[in-house]
N, C-alpha and C positions, 0 to 999 in steps of 0.2 A: 441704597440699602440691597434692592434687588441683586443687583450686579454684584456687590459685596459679597452675599451669601450664596451665590453661582461660583465667584472664585475661591471661596473657602472649602464648596463643594467639592470642585475641581481639583483642588490641591490635595485635599485628603484622599481622592481617587486615586490621584496619582500617586501619592505615596503609598498608598497601598498596592497598586499595579506593579509599582517599581520592585516591592518585595518579589513578586512573582518573578517580572525580566529578571530581577538580580541572581535568583535560583537558579532560573535556566542561562545566563551567561557566565556568571562565576565557575561551574565546573567544567565548560566548555573553552574559557578562556585559559583556565589555568591548566588542560593538557596542551594548549598550545605554547603556552609560555614555559613549560617542563619540557617542552621536547627538544631534543638536542640535534642542531643542523647536521653535523655528521651522520647523527642515526636515522635522521630523517630522510636524508638525501640516501642513503644505505637503501633505506627502506622503499623509496620513491623508483630506486632503480631493480631493485630485487625482482627478479622473475616469477616467484613464487607469489608476490602481494600481486604482481600486474596480472597472473593467470585469476588468481583468486576473484580480485575486481571485477575483470571481463565477465568471468562466469557467474557471477552474483546478479550485475547486472543485464546481461544478457539471457540468464533465466527466468527472471523476475520481469523483463518486459514481455518475452514471450508468454510467459503463463498469463500474465495479464491480458496481453492478445487475444489469447486464444480463449479464455474464460470471459470476455468481453461478448463476445459473440453469442454466448448463451444467457449472461448476464442482463443485455440491455433491455431485451424479450422481455424477459421476467420482468424486471423492473418497471417497463411499462404496462404489463398487466396489472401489477401491484398499485399501481398510482391511479389506473382507470376501472376497477371493477373493485366490488364487494362482494364477499363471499363469506361463506359460513367457514371457519377457519383461521381466516386470514390473520388475525394474531398469532394465530399457534406458528402460521409460515413467517411471519416476521419475525418472532422470537429465536425459531431455529435458523435462519439469516443471521440474527447476533449473537449466536451460539459461541461461534469458535472467537469471537471478540473477550468474553470472559472466560472461558475455561482456561485454565493452567497450561500454555503452549508445550510442554511436556506431554501432558494427555493427548493434545491434539497431534503433535507427533506420531503418539502409538495408536491413536485412531484412523491417522493415516496408514499408517505402518500395518492396519489389520487388515487392511482391502487390497494393500498392492504385496505383502508377501508372498513366498512362492506358495505356501498355504493356503491363500485365499484364491478364488476364483480367477480374479483380474491378474493375480503374481503369476499362476500357474496356466491361464489362457496365453499369458505373454512369452512364458518357457518355450511353449511349443513353437514360437517363430524366431526364437533363440536370444531373445532380450529380457533383462528386468529392469524392475524400478528401483528397488531398493540397492545404494551404493551408485547411483545415476543420476545427470543432470534431469531427468523427465522426473524419477520421485523429487526431490529437490523442489522442482517447479510446481508438481501438485501439495508440497508441503509449504511452499507460498503461498501459493492460491488460498487453500483452505483458511488461512489467519487472516487472510488480506482481502478476499472476495468481499464481504459484507461491505465496506467502504464503497468499492462501486457501487453493488447493489442499492443503498443507500442514498447514493449522490444521485445517482442517475434517477430513482424514484421520485426524490425531492424535485428533481428538474421536471421530469413529465409531470409531476401534480400541480407545476408553477403553472404549464401552458394552457390557457385558456379553451375549455372544451368548445365554445360555441365558434373558436377559428377552425377545427375539426370539422365542425357540423355544416361550416360554411364549403369547406373543400368537397363534402359528401354530397350537398346539395348543389354542386358544380359537376358532378358524375366522376370526383375522383375517387378509386376505391380504396380500400382501408391500407393496401400497403402503398400506394403513393400517398396517399394523407400522412402516414407514417413517416415516410422518407424525405418526403417537399414541408411539411409543417411541424410535424410533432420533435421529431427528430432533430432540426435544425434551431429550435427554439428550446429545446434541453440541453444543446450542443455544451455549454458552457458548464453544465454541472455535472455532465458526462466526462467530460476533459478532467475535471478535478478531481471526481471519482477514479478514474483510469490513472492517473498521477498518484492519488493517493494509494490506491492499492499498488501500483508498482512501488513507490516509496518503503510502504509497509512492508511487503514481499521481499525486499533486498535486505530488510532490517533484521530480519527473523532469524534467531539462535535456535530456541527450545525445540520447534518442532520439526528442523531441516537435522539438526544432531542427530534427534531418531533414527530419522532416513539415512544419511548420508555422512559421515566424516570426514570421507575421501570422495569425490573430490572436494575440496574443501572450498567452502565461501565465505566471503571476509568476517562476518560476524566468528566465525569459527575458529577464522584465523587469527582474529584479535584474542581471542579466546586462549589458542595455544601458543601463542607468543608470551602471553602473559605467564603461563605455567610455564615453559620452556627458558624464554630469558629473562621475564620479569617485565616491570611495569613501562621502563623506558624504550623498550622494543615494540609492549603493547601499545602505549601511548602515540607511537609516531605511527604504528596501521592504522589506529583510531582518527588520529589526525587525517590522513588521506582519505578515510571512509566520511568521515564527516563533511570534511570539503565537497567530495561527491555529492554527499546528500544535499548539502546546501544548496548546491547548484538546480537539484532536482527541485527542490522546495520553494527557489525563484522565480523558476517557471512555473511551478502550480499558482504561484500569487499572481503572475503576470498573466498566465492561461485567462483564468477565474477572475479576475480583476473585472469590475463592471463598469460600462461604459455610463460616463455622466453627460448627461444632455441640460443644455442652457437654457 
């Protein structure tokens, strides 16, 4: 009787979960099925598409790498310290996730435009953020850095503090303890957050289009192909980008996969 109830329970939950999986798979499968092989091959060989994909990947990766240098220390402090206003800080970190991305783009534009302090300062050295890969990277990072921060914070919070205290008693400094104990033990969460931030950044549309329509990242290119040539050409560009995204999410799962011990 007990086993029968378990089987029924699992069957019901499998059916309910299958609806969600079908909801995710069906639209993606539809894009692949409807894509013309000729148009897809033409799109793969299109230099504009190739340059766009490369721009998207490289800018998102470099933005993630740059902000990881600042995000990981902040995540450690948030995991190890309780202070007045901590919940406000955590709320600020999550804010870019919940605000409309067009509003996020306008917010970023407000600090990098020529009229802003940062923008005018950059102008003195002969470069600008708006319409440049650097500005695109800032827009990507703004909407995606919470993923790295939150994942890294969870990783550090899961590290037993007693292990750090043992290192202190053995004479290790705070810096050495961080790099030899805390960071290695939180590595899997940090890597997961890094890839999530990278993947989220490369898929951004709303914030980036406010900063730069050209050079064109792939999400904007897909929209431009849809507006100019219709769903067939937009679908082909989407298929290519979906495959690229799938590769990185597979990497995410492999990197973050927990080791099982017998």
